[in-house]
SEVEX-211266 format. One line per 3 residues: number of its first residue (from 1); their letters; for each residue x, y, z of C-alpha. Coordinates in nm, 3 decimals, decimal comma. Each point is the difference from the previous one (the first is absolute). Example, Ala and Ser with C-alpha at 12.3 -4.5 7.8 and 13.67 -1.06 7.14 Angstrom:
2
1> AS> 1,230 -0,450 0,780; 0,137 0,344 -0,066
END
This chain:
398
1> XXX> 0,000 0,000 0,000; 0,281 0,242 0,078; 0,144 -0,049 -0,347
4> XXX> -0,338 0,077 -0,159; -0,030 0,320 0,205; 0,349 0,105 -0,114
7> XXX> -0,092 -0,057 -0,364; -0,314 0,208 0,052; 0,219 0,276 0,154
10> XXX> -0,190 -0,005 0,330; 0,239 0,241 0,168; -0,182 0,057 0,329
13> XXX> 0,036 -0,373 0,068; 0,369 0,000 -0,094; 0,060 0,297 0,229
16> XXX> -0,154 -0,182 0,295; 0,209 -0,308 -0,079; 0,315 0,217 -0,009
19> XXX> -0,087 0,151 0,339; -0,064 -0,347 0,145; 0,333 -0,132 -0,130
22> XXX> 0,177 0,301 0,148; -0,156 -0,066 0,341; 0,120 -0,361 -0,028
25> XXX> 0,348 0,133 -0,092; -0,014 -0,177 -0,337; 0,150 0,300 -0,172
28> XXX> 0,075 -0,174 -0,330; -0,364 -0,101 -0,048; -0,118 0,348 0,098
31> XXX> 0,237 0,159 -0,252; -0,123 -0,238 -0,268; -0,355 0,128 0,047
34> XXX> 0,119 0,362 -0,012; 0,189 -0,064 -0,323; -0,305 -0,171 -0,148
37> XXX> -0,209 0,310 0,072; 0,271 0,213 -0,162; -0,023 -0,222 -0,308
40> XXX> -0,376 0,043 -0,014; 0,043 0,373 -0,043; 0,264 -0,051 -0,267
43> XXX> -0,242 -0,232 -0,180; -0,267 0,272 0,014; 0,231 0,233 -0,190
46> XXX> 0,111 -0,265 -0,250; -0,356 -0,111 -0,072; -0,107 0,352 -0,092
49> XXX> 0,210 -0,013 -0,317; -0,246 -0,252 -0,142; -0,272 0,267 0,012
52> XXX> 0,190 0,287 -0,158; -0,078 -0,085 -0,362; -0,356 -0,094 0,094
55> XXX> -0,063 0,339 0,162; 0,137 0,188 -0,299; -0,195 -0,213 -0,246
58> XXX> -0,328 0,043 0,186; 0,063 0,374 0,056; -0,053 -0,017 0,378
61> XXX> 0,275 0,254 0,065; -0,134 0,116 0,337; 0,020 -0,353 0,138
64> XXX> 0,343 -0,037 -0,160; 0,132 0,313 0,174; -0,152 -0,109 0,331
67> XXX> 0,177 -0,333 -0,036; 0,334 0,173 -0,063; -0,052 0,215 0,309
70> XXX> -0,077 -0,312 0,202; 0,329 -0,156 -0,108; 0,192 0,307 0,116
73> XXX> -0,097 -0,040 0,366; -0,122 -0,358 0,031; 0,260 -0,080 0,267
76> XXX> -0,160 0,259 0,224; -0,275 -0,254 0,074; -0,036 -0,096 0,365
79> XXX> 0,063 -0,370 -0,070; 0,340 0,072 -0,153; 0,082 0,247 0,277
82> XXX> -0,081 -0,250 0,275; 0,194 -0,281 -0,171; 0,300 0,228 -0,054
85> XXX> 0,000 0,108 0,365; 0,000 -0,363 0,115; 0,283 -0,088 -0,239
88> XXX> 0,216 0,297 0,104; -0,048 -0,074 0,371; 0,103 -0,362 -0,056
91> XXX> 0,306 0,095 -0,206; 0,109 0,244 0,271; -0,034 -0,277 0,258
94> XXX> 0,198 -0,241 -0,219; 0,274 0,262 -0,027; 0,011 0,054 0,378
97> XXX> -0,037 -0,370 0,085; 0,119 -0,223 -0,288; -0,164 -0,346 -0,003
100> XXX> 0,334 -0,162 0,089; -0,017 0,175 0,339; -0,331 -0,160 0,101
103> XXX> 0,161 -0,324 0,118; 0,257 0,196 0,200; -0,282 0,195 0,167
106> XXX> -0,173 -0,325 0,099; 0,324 -0,135 0,148; 0,044 0,320 0,202
109> XXX> -0,356 -0,030 0,129; 0,062 -0,359 0,109; 0,312 0,102 0,188
112> XXX> -0,197 0,254 0,204; -0,284 -0,238 0,092; -0,052 -0,255 0,272
115> XXX> 0,007 -0,371 -0,088; -0,381 -0,031 -0,011; -0,042 0,316 -0,209
118> XXX> 0,276 -0,111 -0,238; -0,169 -0,338 -0,043; -0,334 0,165 -0,080
121> XXX> 0,165 0,231 -0,253; 0,182 -0,291 -0,166; -0,326 -0,193 -0,032
124> XXX> -0,173 0,306 -0,139; 0,278 0,057 -0,256; -0,001 -0,367 -0,097
127> XXX> -0,377 0,000 -0,058; 0,025 0,326 -0,191; 0,272 -0,148 -0,221
130> XXX> -0,214 -0,308 -0,069; -0,295 0,219 -0,097; 0,221 0,207 -0,228
133> XXX> 0,134 -0,315 -0,167; -0,355 -0,124 -0,059; -0,102 0,336 -0,145
136> XXX> 0,309 -0,001 -0,219; -0,084 -0,345 -0,136; -0,355 0,113 -0,076
139> XXX> 0,133 0,304 -0,185; 0,244 -0,214 -0,199; -0,281 -0,234 -0,099
142> XXX> -0,224 0,292 -0,096; 0,279 0,153 -0,209; 0,058 -0,335 -0,170
145> XXX> -0,367 -0,028 -0,096; 0,003 0,360 -0,118; 0,303 -0,057 -0,223
148> XXX> -0,157 -0,315 -0,141; -0,315 0,187 -0,096; 0,208 0,282 -0,147
151> XXX> 0,192 -0,248 -0,216; -0,326 -0,133 -0,136; -0,127 0,348 -0,084
154> XXX> 0,326 0,132 -0,144; 0,140 -0,195 -0,289; 0,274 0,244 -0,087
157> XXX> 0,327 -0,047 0,189; 0,075 0,372 0,008; -0,312 0,076 0,197
160> XXX> 0,081 -0,276 0,250; 0,342 0,146 0,065; -0,155 0,339 0,069
163> XXX> -0,228 -0,150 0,265; 0,298 -0,155 0,176; 0,192 0,325 0,004
166> XXX> -0,291 0,190 0,154; -0,058 -0,250 0,280; 0,001 0,151 0,350
169> XXX> 0,175 -0,223 0,253; -0,058 0,097 0,367; 0,342 -0,126 0,113
172> XXX> 0,180 0,212 -0,259; -0,207 0,307 0,085; 0,076 -0,036 0,371
175> XXX> 0,373 -0,059 -0,056; 0,053 0,282 -0,250; 0,350 0,149 0,001
178> XXX> -0,103 0,367 -0,010; -0,330 0,051 0,186; 0,020 0,381 -0,007
181> XXX> 0,025 0,001 -0,379; -0,302 -0,229 -0,016; -0,183 0,237 0,234
184> XXX> 0,072 0,287 -0,241; -0,202 -0,179 -0,270; -0,309 0,050 0,215
187> XXX> 0,098 0,332 0,154; 0,041 0,194 -0,325; -0,365 -0,045 -0,113
190> XXX> -0,117 0,090 0,352; 0,191 0,328 -0,011; -0,135 0,073 -0,348
193> XXX> -0,366 -0,081 0,059; -0,062 -0,012 0,379; 0,178 0,315 0,110
196> XXX> -0,292 0,105 0,220; 0,055 -0,294 0,233; 0,233 0,063 0,294
199> XXX> 0,080 -0,372 0,013; 0,155 0,029 -0,349; 0,257 0,254 0,115
202> XXX> 0,058 -0,180 0,329; 0,091 -0,320 -0,185; 0,206 0,203 -0,246
205> XXX> 0,195 0,152 0,287; 0,066 -0,343 0,153; 0,139 -0,128 -0,331
208> XXX> 0,214 0,309 -0,067; 0,119 0,003 0,363; 0,151 -0,343 -0,047
211> XXX> 0,155 0,107 -0,331; 0,143 0,320 0,155; -0,171 0,226 -0,258
214> XXX> -0,009 0,329 0,190; -0,180 0,217 -0,255; -0,265 -0,262 -0,068
217> XXX> -0,054 -0,038 0,375; -0,041 0,378 0,023; -0,256 -0,005 -0,281
220> XXX> -0,203 -0,264 0,186; 0,017 0,207 0,320; -0,123 0,313 -0,178
223> XXX> -0,295 -0,187 -0,148; -0,087 -0,164 0,332; 0,011 0,338 0,173
226> XXX> -0,233 0,145 -0,260; -0,250 -0,283 0,049; 0,008 -0,024 0,382
229> XXX> 0,281 0,152 0,203; -0,151 -0,128 0,327; 0,012 -0,362 -0,110
232> XXX> 0,212 -0,225 0,223; 0,173 -0,160 -0,299; 0,112 0,340 -0,127
235> XXX> 0,171 0,071 0,332; 0,169 -0,340 -0,001; 0,133 0,049 -0,354
238> XXX> 0,121 0,353 0,074; 0,188 -0,113 0,310; 0,160 -0,291 -0,188
241> XXX> 0,109 0,241 -0,273; 0,160 0,241 0,249; 0,163 -0,287 0,189
244> XXX> 0,147 -0,133 -0,323; 0,141 0,344 -0,079; 0,159 0,012 0,347
247> XXX> 0,157 -0,345 -0,033; 0,097 0,019 -0,367; 0,057 0,363 -0,104
250> XXX> -0,064 0,077 -0,366; 0,326 0,039 -0,188; -0,117 0,204 -0,299
253> XXX> -0,024 0,372 0,080; -0,285 0,079 -0,242; -0,226 -0,268 0,143
256> XXX> 0,081 0,099 0,357; -0,087 0,366 -0,065; -0,323 -0,089 -0,179
259> XXX> -0,118 -0,226 0,283; 0,097 0,261 0,258; -0,217 0,259 -0,180
262> XXX> -0,296 -0,236 -0,032; 0,010 -0,092 0,370; -0,100 0,359 0,084
265> XXX> -0,358 -0,102 -0,083; -0,002 -0,293 0,243; 0,043 0,189 0,327
268> XXX> 0,306 -0,198 0,104; 0,252 0,285 0,005; 0,105 0,233 0,276
271> XXX> 0,169 0,295 -0,162; 0,230 -0,135 -0,269; 0,053 -0,341 0,161
274> XXX> -0,222 -0,309 0,007; -0,134 -0,108 0,337; 0,109 -0,332 0,144
277> XXX> -0,223 -0,296 -0,075; -0,031 -0,073 0,374; -0,142 0,346 0,063
280> XXX> -0,243 -0,015 -0,291; -0,127 -0,343 0,101; -0,043 0,110 0,363
283> XXX> -0,216 0,293 -0,116; -0,202 -0,237 -0,216; -0,057 -0,235 0,294
286> XXX> -0,115 0,291 0,216; -0,247 0,124 -0,263; -0,149 -0,340 -0,091
289> XXX> 0,009 -0,196 0,325; -0,368 -0,100 -0,034; 0,021 -0,147 -0,351
292> XXX> 0,097 -0,367 -0,026; 0,127 0,012 -0,364; 0,219 0,300 0,087
295> XXX> 0,132 -0,173 0,312; 0,089 -0,307 -0,209; 0,199 0,204 -0,254
298> XXX> 0,169 0,202 0,276; 0,111 -0,326 0,164; 0,163 -0,106 -0,328
301> XXX> 0,199 0,322 -0,009; 0,105 -0,042 0,365; 0,150 -0,336 -0,092
304> XXX> 0,159 0,145 -0,314; 0,167 0,279 0,198; 0,157 -0,233 0,254
307> XXX> -0,046 -0,366 0,099; 0,037 0,111 0,363; -0,349 0,150 -0,029
310> XXX> -0,151 -0,346 -0,052; -0,161 -0,035 0,344; -0,159 0,344 -0,015
313> XXX> -0,110 -0,049 -0,361; -0,157 -0,342 0,062; -0,181 0,127 0,309
316> XXX> -0,129 0,295 -0,201; -0,104 -0,230 -0,285; -0,178 -0,271 0,198
319> XXX> -0,204 0,229 0,225; -0,371 -0,017 -0,085; -0,259 0,241 0,135
322> XXX> -0,363 0,062 -0,091; 0,071 0,374 -0,031; 0,238 -0,056 -0,295
325> XXX> -0,115 0,115 -0,343; -0,019 -0,278 -0,263; 0,050 -0,280 0,251
328> XXX> -0,185 -0,244 -0,222; 0,047 -0,351 -0,131; 0,173 0,114 -0,319
331> XXX> 0,264 0,209 0,180; 0,073 -0,256 0,273; 0,021 -0,281 -0,257
334> XXX> 0,253 0,199 -0,200; 0,212 0,065 0,311; -0,015 -0,365 0,106
337> XXX> 0,102 -0,126 -0,345; 0,286 0,252 -0,012; 0,122 -0,119 0,339
340> XXX> -0,004 -0,359 -0,125; 0,181 0,078 -0,327; 0,278 0,209 0,155
343> XXX> -0,138 0,342 -0,088; 0,096 0,121 0,348; 0,326 -0,188 0,023
346> XXX> 0,060 -0,301 0,221; -0,274 -0,012 0,265; -0,018 -0,258 0,277
349> XXX> -0,267 -0,262 -0,071; -0,160 0,059 0,342; -0,067 0,365 -0,091
352> XXX> -0,160 -0,099 -0,330; -0,211 -0,261 0,179; -0,111 0,252 0,261
355> XXX> -0,108 0,239 -0,276; -0,192 -0,281 -0,169; -0,184 -0,074 0,324
358> XXX> -0,094 0,367 0,041; -0,141 0,008 -0,351; -0,174 -0,333 0,048
361> XXX> -0,189 0,143 0,298; -0,110 0,297 -0,211; -0,093 -0,203 -0,310
364> XXX> -0,065 -0,360 0,110; -0,141 -0,096 -0,343; 0,308 0,114 -0,195
367> XXX> 0,185 -0,307 -0,129; 0,333 0,181 -0,008; 0,010 0,031 0,378
370> XXX> -0,108 -0,358 0,076; 0,244 -0,285 0,062; -0,239 -0,242 -0,170
373> XXX> -0,228 0,203 -0,230; -0,233 -0,290 -0,078; -0,065 -0,097 0,363
376> XXX> -0,219 0,299 0,086; -0,177 0,035 -0,335; -0,377 0,008 0,037
379> XXX> -0,169 -0,111 -0,327; -0,333 0,132 0,127; 0,134 0,352 0,053
382> XXX> -0,198 0,244 -0,212; 0,083 0,363 -0,067; -0,305 0,219 -0,029
385> XXX> -0,074 0,368 -0,012; 0,282 0,222 0,119; 0,225 -0,303 0,058
388> XXX> 0,035 -0,039 -0,376; 0,200 0,323 -0,019; 0,365 -0,008 -0,098
391> XXX> 0,149 -0,244 0,252; 0,347 0,152 -0,042; -0,129 0,319 0,162
394> XXX> -0,160 -0,170 0,304; 0,072 0,174 0,327; 0,089 -0,214 0,303
397> XX> -0,281 -0,066 0,248; -0,014 0,237 0,296
END
């Protein structure tokens, strides 16, 4: 059924599959779905050429011009934007944590656990590996049947070779040599057609930050400031930019002068000199102490400034209070997943577990915060009326 939906270009389904694979940390499979969606949009453009002569022959020039305009900005569609964002986030993670490091991370976790905990983790990893092997065998069998049917439909050898070349293999996608260059394939259309989305420029900054492209980082910061200068992600990116300039001064005089002039618009200068990142982040903390997303980004900067701030940063990050703005399931889930994936550095497992328990008390039905998600599932639970609102925005019970 999944193959039929792909052939019918059912992109909302493929997007949900990509998100599910990402949650399962099957990044290769998630990337495959994102690339398939990218191909759908390329097929849209290619297929339009079949209608050009028809439109001219039938004299439907208005429809022909509308079609050409559609081609110009077709990658501004929300389905492409969402798929591109998923792909870029995964490629950034693969750059920060290459797949070869996953086994080392598991070994480190085992070393820090008690004998019983280590045994449970080993059993969990073994079962997970068995499931992955079974899924892999199913995929291999499905691919074999697909190739067999393609051979029957395509009698020309040249066409068969083309199909093989275009095949998307999850393992190859996950173990790509240059993840940032792959991310650029998705980022460029986002910048061209989704410039009104702050997430576009945030992801652009994260890619350029890792590539040390100062002027491109500055461009992303200017666009983020124009869209929402009070956004927590804008502050985080600005602090990372200033910290990078402190640690690795720009060698070229022209670029340094240009950036220095542009920073006048960001309120980070005192006289002719740029304020210290510590001072700017402290002011930010003081002004946004009641906003959970802002507290989370401020904690990241505390850890970036100095690892000695870890205790203060983690305490600041893991504090939950009903008075906080945007203390909802979506925000807390994002923080919890970042803690698990190393977004806040190396955090003791007991701290992560304590945060999970806090969130579990606030949202007992959320699978993410349950040790065994299926054990407390109530099949008779029905959502009616106001309960059918966006669950990601649910406030904790008082």
